[in-house]
Each structure stands twice: as C-alpha cells, then as structure tokens.
N, C-alpha and C positions, 0 to 999 in steps of 0.2 A: 424408390424414387429416383428417376435418373437425373444426370446432370442437366441443368439449363443450358440452352444453347448460348454459344459464344457471345459475350456482351461487347459493347463497343470498345472498353479498354482493352480488350484483346485484338479486336480488329485493326486497333491503331499501332501496332507493333508490339504489343505485349511489354512494354516498359513503362516505369512509374518513377515518380519523384520519391527520394528516401533521404532522411537526415543521417549523415555518416560521420562518426569521429574520423578526424584527420589529423591525428597527433594529441599531443597534450594540451588540454585547453583550446581545441580547434575543432569545429564542426562545419560541415559543408553539405549542399545539396547536391546528390549524384543521381543517376538513373540506374535502376535495377530491374530486373526481369520481374513481371506480375507473377505471384505465386501460382504454381501450377495446380489446378484443382485434381483432387485425388477422390477415390471412391471413400466415403465416409468424412469428408471434409467439408469446410465451409470457406467461401472467401467473403471477407467484411470489408466494406469501403469505410477507412477510419474516418470519424467525425471529429473527435477530440481525443488528445492523447499527452498525459502529463509527465513530466520529468522527474524520476524517481530518485532517492538518495543513492542507490547503487548506480544509477546512470552518472551520477555526479562524481562518485569515488572513480570510476573508470576516467572520465573526463579530466579529472584533476591530476591523475597519477599514472595513466596507462599510455605509453607511446604506441596508438595502434592506428592502423590506417583500413578501416572497415569496408567489407563489401557486402555486409548484412547488417542492417541497423538493430539498435536496441529499442526499448519501449515496450511496456506492458500494461500499462494504465491506460485503458482507452475504452471509447464508445464508438459506434457505427452502426451501419446498415448492411444487413445480408444482402449480397449481389448475386452469389452463385452458390448452388447446393449440389454436392457430389451424390454420387449413386448411393442409395442406401440410407441417405439422411431423410429423417421423418419428423424431428422435433421442431424445427424451424422452417420459416418460409422466407422467399425472396421478398425484400421490402420490410422486413421486420428489423426493428432496432434493438440493439443488444449490447452487452458487454462481454467481455472474454477473460475467463480463468485460464491463462496461458500454461499454468501448472497441469491441469487436467488436459488442455488443449494440445499438449505436447507429449503426454505421458502415454505409456503403452496400454494402459487398460486392463492388463492381464496379469502382472506380476503381483505377489502376495500383498505389497504396500499399496498398489492400485486398488486392489480387491477389498482392502481394509478401509478404503475412503481416505488415504492419506498419500495421494499422488506426488506428493514433494519428494517422497523417497522412492519414486520409480526407479527401478533396475534398468529400464531399457527405454529411455526418452527418445522418441522417434523423430521429431523436428527441432531444428533450432529454437531456442527460447528466444523470444523477443519479437521483433519486426514492426512494432507500432509506430515507429517514427517514419512513416511511409503512407502512401495513398490507400494501399490495400494490404491485408494480412490474412494469412491462412491459419485455421486452427481445426482440431478434429470437432465434431458435433458435441462430445462431451462438455467441451469447454465454453459452450453457448449459455448465455443467461438473458433472457429477453428483459427490456426494460419497460416499465409502464410509462405512461404518458406524464405522470407526475415527476419523473426522474429524467430530465432534460441532458443533453449530451454533455455538458459540462459536469453534473452531477454523475453522470454514468461513468466518467472516467475517473472519478474517485471511488467508485465501488471497491476497487483493489485494495487500496490503503486503508478503507475504513473496514474491510473485511479482516485486514491484518489486527487491527485494534479489537474487533469482535472476537477473533480467534484466540487472542492473548486473555481477554477477559472471560471467555468461556473456559479456557484451560484452568483459570484460576477462580475459585468460587467466590463470587460477590455477594454478600447478603443485602437484602433490603435495609436501608438505615446506615449502611457502614460508611466509613471516612476512609478516603485514599489520597494518595499522593502520585501524580504523574510529573517525572523528571524528563524535561525536553518538550517543546511545544513546536516541533516542525509537524509535517504532516502526519506521521504516525503517533506522536504524542497527543495531538488533537484528536486523531481517530480514535485512540485508546480512551481520552476524556470523554467523548461522546458515548461510546460503548459502556463505559462504566456508569455514566449517569443512566442511560437506558436500562442497565441490568439493575438498577435500583439504589445505587450509591447515594447517600444523602448529600455528603459534600465531598468534592475532590479538589484537593490544592494542587496549583501547578508552578512548576519551577520553569521559568521561561527566561532565555538569554536575550531575546531582542525585543523591542519595543511592538512590533507588528505581531510578533507571536503572543504576548501579553494580550493585546486588543482582541485578537481572536479568540483566546482561550477564556476570556471574560465574556465574549460575545455568545460563546458555545456553552456557558453555564458553569465555569470554574467558581468555586467557592471564593477563592482570591489567588493572586499571583504572590508566592512566596518571597522573602527579601533574598537578594543576592547574597548576603552573607549567611553562611551554612549554619552557624551556631543560632543565629536569629531565626533562620527558616525551620530548624529543628524545633525551637522553643514555641514558635506559633503553633506548630501541630500539636506539641505536647499540651499546650494550654487548652486547645480546642478539644482534646481528648481526655481531659481530666487526669493528664500525666500518663496515660497508657501508651499513646502512640496510635498511628494509623493501624487499619485493619490490614491495608497491603499497601504497596508501593509498585510503579509501573517504571522501569527504566527504558527511555525511549531517545538516548544520545548515542551511545555506542562510541566507536573510535578508539581513543587512546584515554579518554577521561577516566577518572575514579567514580563514575556516576552509580556504578553497580554496587559499591561500596556505601555510597551516600544513601541509595534506596533502602539499603538494609537498616540504616541508622534510624529511619523514620518509622519503622514498623514495630509494633508490640510483639512480645512473646507469643509464639504460636501463629503468628501472621504469615502473610504471602508476599513474596516478591516475584514479579514478572519481568523478564527481560527482553524487550523487543529491540533495543538497539543492536547494530551489528558491529561487533568489537574487532578491532585488528589482530592478526595474527601475533601470538605471544603476548596477549593482555595478561597482566597479572595484578591489576589495582584492586584487590580485595583483601580485606583482613577477615579470616574466615572464623575466628574464634568467637566473636559476639554473634552473629547470626547463628553460630553453632549453640551457644548457650541459650541463646531465645527460642531455639528449635524452630527457626523459619522454615518455610517450604518455599524452594525456589522453584519457578516454572521457566522453562526455555522453549517456548512456542516458536514454530517456524512457518512462516507464511499462513496458509490456510487450508481447509479441508472439510471433511464431514465430521461431526461429532453428534451422536444420537440420532443420525439419519438425516441431519439438517446441515446444508452446506453453508459456509460462513458468508458466501456471496448473496445467497438468497436472503439472510438475515440483514446483510449491509444493504441490499436493495431496499427491502422493506423499512429500513431506518432511514434511508434517505427519501423514500416516498413520503414518510410522515414528518420529517424534520430537516429536509433538504434545505429550507431557508436559513436554518441556522448554520448547518454544516458548510454550507456555501462560502462561510467566513474564511476558511482555509484557502480558498482558490483566490490568488491575488493577481494573477497575471494571464492574458490569452493573447497570444501571437500567431501569426501564420507559420505553418511549417516551414515555407521560404526564408523565415527569419531564425532558423534553427541556432544559428551561431549566437545571436543576441538573446534567445530564449535561454540557452545554457550560461551565457554570462550572468543574466539576470537570477538565475536560479543558484548560481554559484555565490553571488554577491549578496549577503543578507543586509547590507547596507541600502540595498534597493527596496526593502520590506517585502521581499519575496518570500512566500511560503510555498505555495503549489502553484508552479508554472506551467500552464498548458498550451498546446498548439493546436490549431485547428488546419485541416486540409483543404 
C-alpha cells in the first residue's frame, strides 16, 4: 500500500504543538516538525496521552530543554500510512506500543518477541506529548469501541501490570499483596485479580490511591504500620503469608525488602517499581531462607505468542468501567505545565493525569 496523499496538517506548514520540558519542574508548549512519514510507518493524531512515572522523574530531576517530547501512554487515530503498511487503515482508532514501534524488528531480541531489549532502536522513543506521533506498523494495536480514548491511553500501564503477573505464576484462589497504588500498582492489582487471585491486599500511601484500589477490587487497604500490615496478611492466610507480592514503588524506598516479608516460603516477588541507581535496601538472607523466586519484568512484550497489549485491551474492554478509577485528571495539551504540576503533587489526589489534544 502506498502512502496516503499529503493531509491538511502538512499543507499548513508541517509543524505541530508539543509539550516540552524546559528545565527542572517546567513544561512549555512549543512547535516542532510533524513527523516525517516513512515506508512501513504510520502517523497517528494523538487523542489522549498520560503522564508516566518516568516522565515525572525527568520533570523533577533533570535540567533539560527538549526539542523532542516524551510521552508513550496514548491513544489516537491513524491519519497517514506509509508504503507497505497493510494492518491498519486511515481513520482507525489505535494505541501504540512504542517499544515495538521504535525497535528494529530484526535483532535476536526482537525476533524473540522481547523488543524492550532491541539492539538497534531506530526512532527516538516517545513523542506522545504532541499532536501527531510516528511509529512503525508493528507498534499498532487497534482499539475496539468498548475502549474509548481515555481507556486507550492506559493500555500501556495496564500492559505493564499484566506482563508482571504473567511472568509470575498466579494460581486461582491465591492471595497476594501489592505495595504501591499508583498507576502501575493499580494495574498490577487489576491484572492479578483477572488472573484468578482470590484476595489482593494493597499498601497505599495516599487516600485517593486507597479509594481507587478498593473500587478496583482490593480485599483491603493494609495499615500504614508495617508490623500491623504483615500481621493482617499473616492472619488472613493462616500464618503462612501471601503467595506472592508485587512491588510497585521503586525509588529509594525499602519496599522490595518489605514485599519479601509478606510472602510465604516458596512464594514469588515481582518488582515493577523503578529503583534509583545504587539501590541497596534489601536484606537477602530471609528471602534466601524462604527460597523466594524474584521476578524482574521490564515493560511488556510477547509471552507464549500473546502480546501484553492485546491482553490489556481485552481487559479494558471487559472491565474498563472499573479500571477507569485510576484516571483522575484530564487537561488540554495546552495546559501541559499544570498537568505535570498536578501529576507531581499527590495532595491533588492525582493518580493518572491525562491530556487531550
């Protein structure tokens, strides 16, 4: 299939609005070039895009003045297709796996279905904080009518939770603990329940997160006191402990060690939080004695021939009304500075802050 003819957004000067970081804790709207359509690629008009924890880490800590935007949690509509593209059509609503959409598709890891480890990524990763974004055809995932634009923009974080739960065996009727109730923790909660876990207890730092976790099916919010929290799970499991725990905080906290404390011998611990360089906060002897299995999943990909995005879309199509609890704010892209301020300030009751174009 050949490229569609030039669209209106190109005829008007081939520039677009983009949310760019302009120093520490500063965002601005700038104008950058509309992505060039290349063979095998697709141009998507962004409908909704979410602010990720990695975006916030840069916002809070990095003095950068961008010429290319971040943003990788998005939904939108296909507006141009390049030569050779056959799996999507102009006008189709989609979400994008930017890991696959920027990977080479040829190296050993891409061929294994694990493009997060691609050896030759070909496009800049990100670009969603803008009116248009380019990706390779492989990154395209069509959205059904049951998954609207807002839900489509949380497919990516939901896929992270699903990937973690698929890497870690979750048996029907099992008991689990999720530490952290931001977007990734809530995604892991939803994925664990959908995988058949009977009861999932949640450690939530903020009241809005606790409310969302309960709305999404958490068995209970554990007490802030760690000894009490451990006691609640111990009593609920006849003294054995949880079958698994999922860490979804990261940073510098000792939540990895805390997760290990919840789990019974021969249990599993999944680490989804992104820890800072130099992290040392784990006492390894007790997990060693209990013979725990530690899982360190990274993003998403194919497992047994099924992509985590496809499973996330299916989950959202079935239970989107429940998972929508994690979306707390929706602002215009023009208000990108305010959107980041809200996302960074948990006293605003923010969990997932999204922007529309």
